[in-house]
Backbone as JSON Lines, residues from 0, in Angstrom:
{"i":0,"aa":"M","n":[0.83,-1.19,0.0],"ca":[0.0,0.0,0.0],"c":[0.87,1.26,0.0]}
{"i":1,"aa":"H","n":[1.92,1.25,0.82],"ca":[2.81,2.39,0.91],"c":[3.49,2.65,-0.44]}
{"i":2,"aa":"A","n":[3.9,1.61,-1.14],"ca":[4.56,1.75,-2.45],"c":[3.59,2.33,-3.47]}
{"i":3,"aa":"T","n":[2.33,1.91,-3.44],"ca":[1.34,2.41,-4.38],"c":[1.12,3.91,-4.17]}
{"i":4,"aa":"R","n":[1.04,4.32,-2.92],"ca":[0.86,5.74,-2.61],"c":[2.06,6.54,-3.12]}
{"i":5,"aa":"W","n":[3.28,6.0,-2.95],"ca":[4.49,6.68,-3.41],"c":[4.49,6.83,-4.94]}
{"i":6,"aa":"V","n":[4.06,5.8,-5.65],"ca":[3.99,5.85,-7.11],"c":[2.98,6.91,-7.56]}
{"i":7,"aa":"I","n":[1.84,6.95,-6.92],"ca":[0.8,7.93,-7.26],"c":[1.31,9.35,-6.99]}
{"i":8,"aa":"L","n":[1.94,9.57,-5.84],"ca":[2.48,10.89,-5.52],"c":[3.57,11.29,-6.52]}
{"i":9,"aa":"S","n":[4.45,10.35,-6.85],"ca":[5.53,10.64,-7.82],"c":[4.95,11.01,-9.17]}
{"i":10,"aa":"A","n":[3.95,10.26,-9.62],"ca":[3.33,10.55,-10.91],"c":[2.67,11.93,-10.88]}
{"i":11,"aa":"G","n":[2.07,12.28,-9.77],"ca":[1.44,13.6,-9.64],"c":[2.46,14.72,-9.7]}
{"i":12,"aa":"F","n":[3.6,14.54,-9.01],"ca":[4.65,15.56,-9.06],"c":[5.22,15.71,-10.47]}
{"i":13,"aa":"I","n":[5.41,14.6,-11.16],"ca":[5.92,14.64,-12.53],"c":[4.93,15.37,-13.44]}
{"i":14,"aa":"A","n":[3.65,15.07,-13.3],"ca":[2.63,15.74,-14.12],"c":[2.6,17.23,-13.82]}
{"i":15,"aa":"L","n":[2.71,17.59,-12.54],"ca":[2.71,19.0,-12.16],"c":[3.93,19.72,-12.73]}
{"i":16,"aa":"A","n":[5.08,19.1,-12.62],"ca":[6.31,19.71,-13.14],"c":[6.23,19.88,-14.65]}
{"i":17,"aa":"T","n":[5.71,18.88,-15.34],"ca":[5.58,18.96,-16.8],"c":[4.62,20.07,-17.18]}
{"i":18,"aa":"A","n":[3.5,20.17,-16.49],"ca":[2.52,21.22,-16.79],"c":[3.1,22.6,-16.55]}
{"i":19,"aa":"S","n":[3.88,22.76,-15.48],"ca":[4.45,24.08,-15.22],"c":[5.49,24.45,-16.26]}
{"i":20,"aa":"C","n":[6.23,23.49,-16.77],"ca":[7.21,23.78,-17.83],"c":[6.53,24.2,-19.12]}
{"i":21,"aa":"T","n":[5.46,23.52,-19.45],"ca":[4.78,23.87,-20.7],"c":[4.1,25.23,-20.6]}
{"i":22,"aa":"D","n":[3.74,25.66,-19.39],"ca":[3.17,26.99,-19.24],"c":[4.22,28.08,-19.48]}
{"i":23,"aa":"L","n":[5.48,27.78,-19.16],"ca":[6.54,28.76,-19.37],"c":[6.79,29.0,-20.85]}
{"i":24,"aa":"Y","n":[6.63,27.96,-21.66],"ca":[6.88,28.05,-23.1],"c":[5.64,27.56,-23.85]}
{"i":25,"aa":"P","n":[4.57,28.34,-23.88],"ca":[3.31,27.86,-24.45],"c":[3.4,27.53,-25.94]}
{"i":26,"aa":"D","n":[4.34,28.12,-26.69],"ca":[4.44,27.86,-28.13],"c":[5.57,26.9,-28.47]}
{"i":27,"aa":"A","n":[6.12,26.21,-27.46],"ca":[7.29,25.37,-27.68],"c":[7.05,24.3,-28.74]}
{"i":28,"aa":"D","n":[5.86,23.75,-28.82],"ca":[5.58,22.69,-29.78],"c":[4.9,23.19,-31.04]}
{"i":29,"aa":"V","n":[4.71,24.49,-31.16],"ca":[4.0,25.05,-32.3],"c":[5.01,25.65,-33.27]}
{"i":30,"aa":"M","n":[5.0,25.15,-34.5],"ca":[5.9,25.68,-35.52],"c":[5.36,27.01,-36.03]}
{"i":31,"aa":"P","n":[6.26,27.93,-36.37],"ca":[5.81,29.19,-36.95],"c":[5.21,28.94,-38.33]}
{"i":32,"aa":"T","n":[4.39,29.86,-38.77],"ca":[3.71,29.73,-40.06],"c":[4.16,30.85,-41.0]}
{"i":33,"aa":"R","n":[3.68,30.75,-42.22],"ca":[3.95,31.81,-43.2],"c":[3.37,33.14,-42.71]}
{"i":34,"aa":"A","n":[2.22,33.08,-42.04],"ca":[1.6,34.3,-41.49],"c":[2.5,34.92,-40.42]}
{"i":35,"aa":"D","n":[3.14,34.1,-39.59],"ca":[4.08,34.62,-38.6],"c":[5.24,35.32,-39.31]}
{"i":36,"aa":"G","n":[5.73,34.69,-40.38],"ca":[6.81,35.28,-41.15],"c":[6.4,36.58,-41.81]}
{"i":37,"aa":"A","n":[5.16,36.65,-42.3],"ca":[4.65,37.87,-42.92],"c":[4.61,39.0,-41.89]}
{"i":38,"aa":"A","n":[4.22,38.68,-40.66],"ca":[4.18,39.69,-39.6],"c":[5.59,40.18,-39.29]}
{"i":39,"aa":"F","n":[6.55,39.25,-39.2],"ca":[7.93,39.64,-38.95],"c":[8.45,40.51,-40.09]}
{"i":40,"aa":"F","n":[8.15,40.12,-41.32],"ca":[8.57,40.87,-42.5],"c":[8.0,42.29,-42.45]}
{"i":41,"aa":"S","n":[6.73,42.38,-42.14],"ca":[6.06,43.68,-42.08],"c":[6.71,44.6,-41.04]}
{"i":42,"aa":"E","n":[7.09,44.03,-39.91],"ca":[7.67,44.83,-38.82],"c":[9.14,45.18,-39.06]}
{"i":43,"aa":"N","n":[9.88,44.33,-39.77],"ca":[11.32,44.48,-39.83],"c":[11.94,44.7,-41.2]}
{"i":44,"aa":"C","n":[11.21,44.44,-42.27],"ca":[11.84,44.39,-43.58],"c":[11.25,45.34,-44.62]}
{"i":45,"aa":"T","n":[10.01,45.77,-44.43],"ca":[9.33,46.54,-45.48],"c":[9.93,47.92,-45.72]}
{"i":46,"aa":"S","n":[10.58,48.49,-44.72],"ca":[11.14,49.83,-44.93],"c":[12.18,49.82,-46.04]}
{"i":47,"aa":"C","n":[12.89,48.72,-46.22],"ca":[13.88,48.62,-47.3],"c":[13.38,47.78,-48.48]}
{"i":48,"aa":"H","n":[12.81,46.62,-48.17],"ca":[12.41,45.69,-49.24],"c":[11.02,45.96,-49.79]}
{"i":49,"aa":"G","n":[10.27,46.85,-49.16],"ca":[8.93,47.17,-49.62],"c":[7.92,46.13,-49.18]}
{"i":50,"aa":"V","n":[6.67,46.51,-49.24],"ca":[5.58,45.62,-48.82],"c":[5.55,44.37,-49.69]}
{"i":51,"aa":"D","n":[5.91,44.5,-50.97],"ca":[5.88,43.36,-51.89],"c":[7.18,42.57,-51.93]}
{"i":52,"aa":"G","n":[8.21,43.03,-51.21],"ca":[9.48,42.31,-51.16],"c":[10.4,42.54,-52.35]}
{"i":53,"aa":"R","n":[10.04,43.49,-53.2],"ca":[10.81,43.71,-54.43],"c":[11.95,44.72,-54.28]}
{"i":54,"aa":"G","n":[12.11,45.3,-53.09],"ca":[13.23,46.2,-52.86],"c":[12.93,47.67,-52.94]}
{"i":55,"aa":"G","n":[11.67,48.04,-53.07],"ca":[11.32,49.45,-53.24],"c":[10.71,50.08,-52.01]}
{"i":56,"aa":"G","n":[11.21,49.76,-50.82],"ca":[10.66,50.35,-49.61],"c":[11.05,51.8,-49.47]}
{"i":57,"aa":"P","n":[10.4,52.54,-48.57],"ca":[10.66,53.97,-48.43],"c":[12.1,54.31,-48.06]}
{"i":58,"aa":"A","n":[12.82,53.43,-47.38],"ca":[14.2,53.71,-47.0],"c":[15.21,53.29,-48.07]}
{"i":59,"aa":"S","n":[14.76,52.61,-49.09],"ca":[15.69,52.04,-50.07],"c":[16.46,53.08,-50.86]}
{"i":60,"aa":"S","n":[15.85,54.23,-51.11],"ca":[16.53,55.25,-51.91],"c":[17.74,55.85,-51.21]}
{"i":61,"aa":"G","n":[17.79,55.78,-49.91],"ca":[18.9,56.35,-49.16],"c":[20.03,55.37,-48.88]}
{"i":62,"aa":"L","n":[19.92,54.15,-49.39],"ca":[20.94,53.14,-49.11],"c":[22.01,53.12,-50.19]}
{"i":63,"aa":"S","n":[23.23,52.81,-49.79],"ca":[24.33,52.75,-50.75],"c":[24.23,51.52,-51.65]}
{"i":64,"aa":"V","n":[23.59,50.47,-51.17],"ca":[23.37,49.25,-51.95],"c":[21.86,49.01,-52.01]}
{"i":65,"aa":"A","n":[21.34,48.84,-53.21],"ca":[19.9,48.61,-53.37],"c":[19.5,47.29,-52.7]}
{"i":66,"aa":"P","n":[18.37,47.29,-51.98],"ca":[17.89,46.06,-51.37],"c":[17.56,45.02,-52.44]}
{"i":67,"aa":"T","n":[17.8,43.78,-52.1],"ca":[17.53,42.66,-53.0],"c":[16.04,42.5,-53.25]}
{"i":68,"aa":"D","n":[15.69,42.14,-54.47],"ca":[14.32,41.76,-54.79],"c":[14.14,40.35,-54.26]}
{"i":69,"aa":"L","n":[13.45,40.24,-53.16],"ca":[13.32,38.95,-52.47],"c":[12.38,37.98,-53.19]}
{"i":70,"aa":"T","n":[11.66,38.45,-54.19],"ca":[10.75,37.56,-54.93],"c":[11.48,36.77,-56.01]}
{"i":71,"aa":"T","n":[12.75,37.06,-56.23],"ca":[13.5,36.39,-57.31],"c":[14.62,35.49,-56.79]}
{"i":72,"aa":"L","n":[14.63,35.19,-55.5],"ca":[15.69,34.36,-54.94],"c":[15.72,32.97,-55.58]}
{"i":73,"aa":"S","n":[14.54,32.37,-55.76],"ca":[14.49,31.05,-56.38],"c":[14.93,31.1,-57.84]}
{"i":74,"aa":"A","n":[14.45,32.09,-58.56],"ca":[14.8,32.22,-59.98],"c":[16.3,32.36,-60.16]}
{"i":75,"aa":"K","n":[16.95,33.06,-59.26],"ca":[18.4,33.25,-59.34],"c":[19.17,32.04,-58.84]}
{"i":76,"aa":"N","n":[18.45,31.05,-58.33],"ca":[19.08,29.84,-57.8],"c":[18.58,28.59,-58.53]}
{"i":77,"aa":"G","n":[18.36,28.72,-59.82],"ca":[17.95,27.57,-60.62],"c":[16.57,27.04,-60.33]}
{"i":78,"aa":"G","n":[15.7,27.89,-59.78],"ca":[14.32,27.49,-59.51],"c":[14.09,26.91,-58.13]}
{"i":79,"aa":"T","n":[15.12,26.84,-57.31],"ca":[15.01,26.3,-55.94],"c":[15.27,27.41,-54.94]}
{"i":80,"aa":"F","n":[14.39,27.53,-53.95],"ca":[14.57,28.55,-52.93],"c":[15.83,28.24,-52.12]}
{"i":81,"aa":"P","n":[16.78,29.17,-52.04],"ca":[18.05,28.92,-51.34],"c":[17.93,29.1,-49.83]}
{"i":82,"aa":"Q","n":[17.31,28.14,-49.17],"ca":[17.02,28.26,-47.74],"c":[18.26,28.55,-46.9]}
{"i":83,"aa":"A","n":[19.29,27.74,-47.06],"ca":[20.47,27.89,-46.21],"c":[21.14,29.24,-46.44]}
{"i":84,"aa":"R","n":[21.28,29.64,-47.67],"ca":[21.93,30.91,-47.97],"c":[21.09,32.08,-47.44]}
{"i":85,"aa":"A","n":[19.77,32.02,-47.64],"ca":[18.89,33.09,-47.17],"c":[18.94,33.17,-45.64]}
{"i":86,"aa":"L","n":[18.87,32.02,-44.98],"ca":[18.89,32.01,-43.52],"c":[20.21,32.56,-42.99]}
{"i":87,"aa":"S","n":[21.32,32.14,-43.55],"ca":[22.61,32.61,-43.04],"c":[22.78,34.11,-43.28]}
{"i":88,"aa":"Y","n":[22.26,34.62,-44.38],"ca":[22.38,36.05,-44.63],"c":[21.49,36.85,-43.69]}
{"i":89,"aa":"I","n":[20.27,36.4,-43.5],"ca":[19.35,37.12,-42.62],"c":[19.84,37.08,-41.18]}
{"i":90,"aa":"Y","n":[20.25,35.9,-40.75],"ca":[20.71,35.73,-39.37],"c":[21.94,36.58,-39.11]}
{"i":91,"aa":"G","n":[22.82,36.68,-40.1],"ca":[24.04,37.45,-39.96],"c":[25.19,36.55,-39.54]}
{"i":92,"aa":"D","n":[26.36,36.89,-39.97],"ca":[27.54,36.1,-39.65],"c":[28.63,37.03,-39.16]}
{"i":93,"aa":"P","n":[28.68,37.26,-37.83],"ca":[29.66,38.19,-37.3],"c":[31.1,37.79,-37.62]}
{"i":94,"aa":"G","n":[31.34,36.52,-37.86],"ca":[32.68,36.06,-38.2],"c":[33.13,36.56,-39.55]}
{"i":95,"aa":"N","n":[32.2,36.96,-40.39],"ca":[32.52,37.49,-41.72],"c":[32.15,38.97,-41.8]}
{"i":96,"aa":"S","n":[32.53,39.71,-40.77],"ca":[32.14,41.12,-40.72],"c":[32.82,41.97,-41.78]}
{"i":97,"aa":"H","n":[33.78,41.39,-42.5],"ca":[34.44,42.15,-43.56],"c":[33.52,42.35,-44.77]}
{"i":98,"aa":"L","n":[32.43,41.57,-44.82],"ca":[31.5,41.71,-45.93],"c":[30.78,43.05,-45.83]}
{"i":99,"aa":"A","n":[30.7,43.74,-46.94],"ca":[29.94,45.0,-46.96],"c":[28.47,44.63,-46.8]}
{"i":100,"aa":"R","n":[27.86,45.11,-45.75],"ca":[26.51,44.68,-45.41],"c":[25.73,45.88,-44.94]}
{"i":101,"aa":"V","n":[24.62,46.12,-45.58],"ca":[23.75,47.21,-45.18],"c":[22.66,46.66,-44.26]}
{"i":102,"aa":"M","n":[22.19,45.45,-44.54],"ca":[21.11,44.85,-43.79],"c":[21.55,44.5,-42.37]}
{"i":103,"aa":"P","n":[20.69,44.75,-41.39],"ca":[21.06,44.39,-40.01],"c":[21.1,42.88,-39.84]}
{"i":104,"aa":"E","n":[21.85,42.44,-38.85],"ca":[21.9,41.02,-38.5],"c":[20.75,40.75,-37.53]}
{"i":105,"aa":"F","n":[20.07,39.63,-37.73],"ca":[18.93,39.31,-36.89],"c":[19.2,38.12,-35.98]}
{"i":106,"aa":"G","n":[20.45,37.85,-35.65],"ca":[20.79,36.71,-34.8],"c":[20.6,37.04,-33.34]}
{"i":107,"aa":"G","n":[21.65,36.91,-32.59],"ca":[21.66,37.27,-31.18],"c":[20.66,36.52,-30.33]}
{"i":108,"aa":"E","n":[19.8,37.26,-29.64],"ca":[18.87,36.67,-28.69],"c":[17.87,35.72,-29.34]}
{"i":109,"aa":"M","n":[17.7,35.82,-30.66],"ca":[16.78,34.89,-31.33],"c":[17.25,33.44,-31.18]}
{"i":110,"aa":"A","n":[18.54,33.25,-30.95],"ca":[19.1,31.91,-30.87],"c":[18.62,31.14,-29.64]}
{"i":111,"aa":"E","n":[17.89,31.8,-28.77],"ca":[17.39,31.13,-27.58],"c":[16.05,30.43,-27.81]}
{"i":112,"aa":"D","n":[15.36,30.73,-28.89],"ca":[14.06,30.12,-29.19],"c":[14.16,29.47,-30.56]}
{"i":113,"aa":"L","n":[14.55,28.2,-30.58],"ca":[14.81,27.49,-31.83],"c":[13.73,26.47,-32.13]}
{"i":114,"aa":"V","n":[13.48,26.25,-33.42],"ca":[12.58,25.21,-33.89],"c":[13.31,24.42,-34.97]}
{"i":115,"aa":"P","n":[12.97,23.14,-35.15],"ca":[13.64,22.36,-36.19],"c":[13.03,22.64,-37.57]}
{"i":116,"aa":"V","n":[13.85,23.06,-38.5],"ca":[13.41,23.33,-39.86],"c":[14.26,22.49,-40.8]}
{"i":117,"aa":"E","n":[13.61,21.82,-41.73],"ca":[14.36,21.04,-42.7],"c":[14.94,21.99,-43.75]}
{"i":118,"aa":"I","n":[16.26,22.1,-43.74],"ca":[16.97,22.95,-44.68],"c":[17.92,22.07,-45.47]}
{"i":119,"aa":"E","n":[17.65,22.0,-46.76],"ca":[18.44,21.17,-47.66],"c":[18.55,19.74,-47.15]}
{"i":120,"aa":"G","n":[17.43,19.23,-46.65],"ca":[17.35,17.83,-46.23],"c":[17.83,17.55,-44.82]}
{"i":121,"aa":"V","n":[18.23,18.56,-44.07],"ca":[18.74,18.37,-42.72],"c":[17.9,19.18,-41.75]}
{"i":122,"aa":"L","n":[17.43,18.53,-40.67],"ca":[16.7,19.26,-39.63],"c":[17.7,20.19,-38.94]}
{"i":123,"aa":"T","n":[17.42,21.47,-39.01],"ca":[18.35,22.49,-38.53],"c":[17.69,23.35,-37.46]}
{"i":124,"aa":"P","n":[18.31,23.46,-36.27],"ca":[17.76,24.36,-35.26],"c":[17.79,25.8,-35.81]}
{"i":125,"aa":"T","n":[16.62,26.42,-35.88],"ca":[16.48,27.73,-36.51],"c":[15.69,28.65,-35.58]}
{"i":126,"aa":"P","n":[16.12,29.89,-35.42],"ca":[15.33,30.81,-34.61],"c":[13.87,30.85,-35.11]}
{"i":127,"aa":"R","n":[12.94,30.75,-34.19],"ca":[11.51,30.67,-34.52],"c":[11.08,31.78,-35.48]}
{"i":128,"aa":"E","n":[11.46,33.02,-35.2],"ca":[11.02,34.13,-36.03],"c":[11.58,34.02,-37.45]}
{"i":129,"aa":"L","n":[12.83,33.56,-37.55],"ca":[13.43,33.44,-38.88],"c":[12.88,32.24,-39.64]}
{"i":130,"aa":"A","n":[12.46,31.21,-38.92],"ca":[11.82,30.08,-39.59],"c":[10.53,30.55,-40.26]}
{"i":131,"aa":"G","n":[9.74,31.33,-39.55],"ca":[8.52,31.89,-40.14],"c":[8.84,32.78,-41.32]}
{"i":132,"aa":"L","n":[9.9,33.58,-41.2],"ca":[10.3,34.46,-42.3],"c":[10.72,33.65,-43.53]}
{"i":133,"aa":"L","n":[11.44,32.55,-43.3],"ca":[11.82,31.69,-44.44],"c":[10.58,31.15,-45.15]}
{"i":134,"aa":"F","n":[9.59,30.7,-44.38],"ca":[8.35,30.18,-44.97],"c":[7.66,31.27,-45.79]}
{"i":135,"aa":"F","n":[7.65,32.5,-45.26],"ca":[7.04,33.61,-45.98],"c":[7.8,33.9,-47.27]}
{"i":136,"aa":"L","n":[9.11,34.03,-47.18],"ca":[9.92,34.35,-48.37],"c":[9.79,33.27,-49.44]}
{"i":137,"aa":"E","n":[9.76,32.04,-49.04],"ca":[9.58,30.96,-50.02],"c":[8.23,31.07,-50.72]}
{"i":138,"aa":"G","n":[7.25,31.57,-49.99],"ca":[5.91,31.7,-50.54],"c":[5.72,32.87,-51.5]}
{"i":139,"aa":"I","n":[6.66,33.85,-51.51],"ca":[6.48,35.01,-52.41],"c":[7.37,34.91,-53.65]}
{"i":140,"aa":"Q","n":[7.98,33.75,-53.85],"ca":[8.85,33.61,-55.02],"c":[8.05,33.63,-56.32]}
{"i":141,"aa":"Q","n":[8.61,34.29,-57.35],"ca":[7.97,34.39,-58.67],"c":[8.47,33.3,-59.58]}
C-alpha cells in the first residue's frame, strides 16, 4: 500500500512539473507559419524591401546598396529557394564582418528560441522568427 501511494504521488509531481514547464513556453511545440513570417517581415523588412518584397521600400533610396528583390531568390538559384543561404544572410555572420553589409543582423537573442526546420534535407535548429520568415519568403517567389 505504501509503495502504491508513493507511485501515485511521484506521478502527480511529474505531471505538475511537466505542466508548469509547458506553461513557461506555451508555443514550444507550435511551428511558426507563413503568417508569422509575414508579420515579422512587415515589422522588420518593409522599410527597405517594400511591402511586396521587391526592394522598393521607403528607405531604399537612401541606401548605398539597393535592397535585394526577395521575390527572385528562387529564380536566381535555378528554380530552388536557397534556404540555407537566405537564412545565413538574414541571421548574420559576425565572423565574416568584412563583408559589406547594409542589412542588419537578426541573430543574437533569437538563438534562444529554436525550432527544427528542414533545410536542404537536414533538420536544422532555426530561430523561430526566422523560420517563419523563411516560410514567408519561399511563398512570395515568382
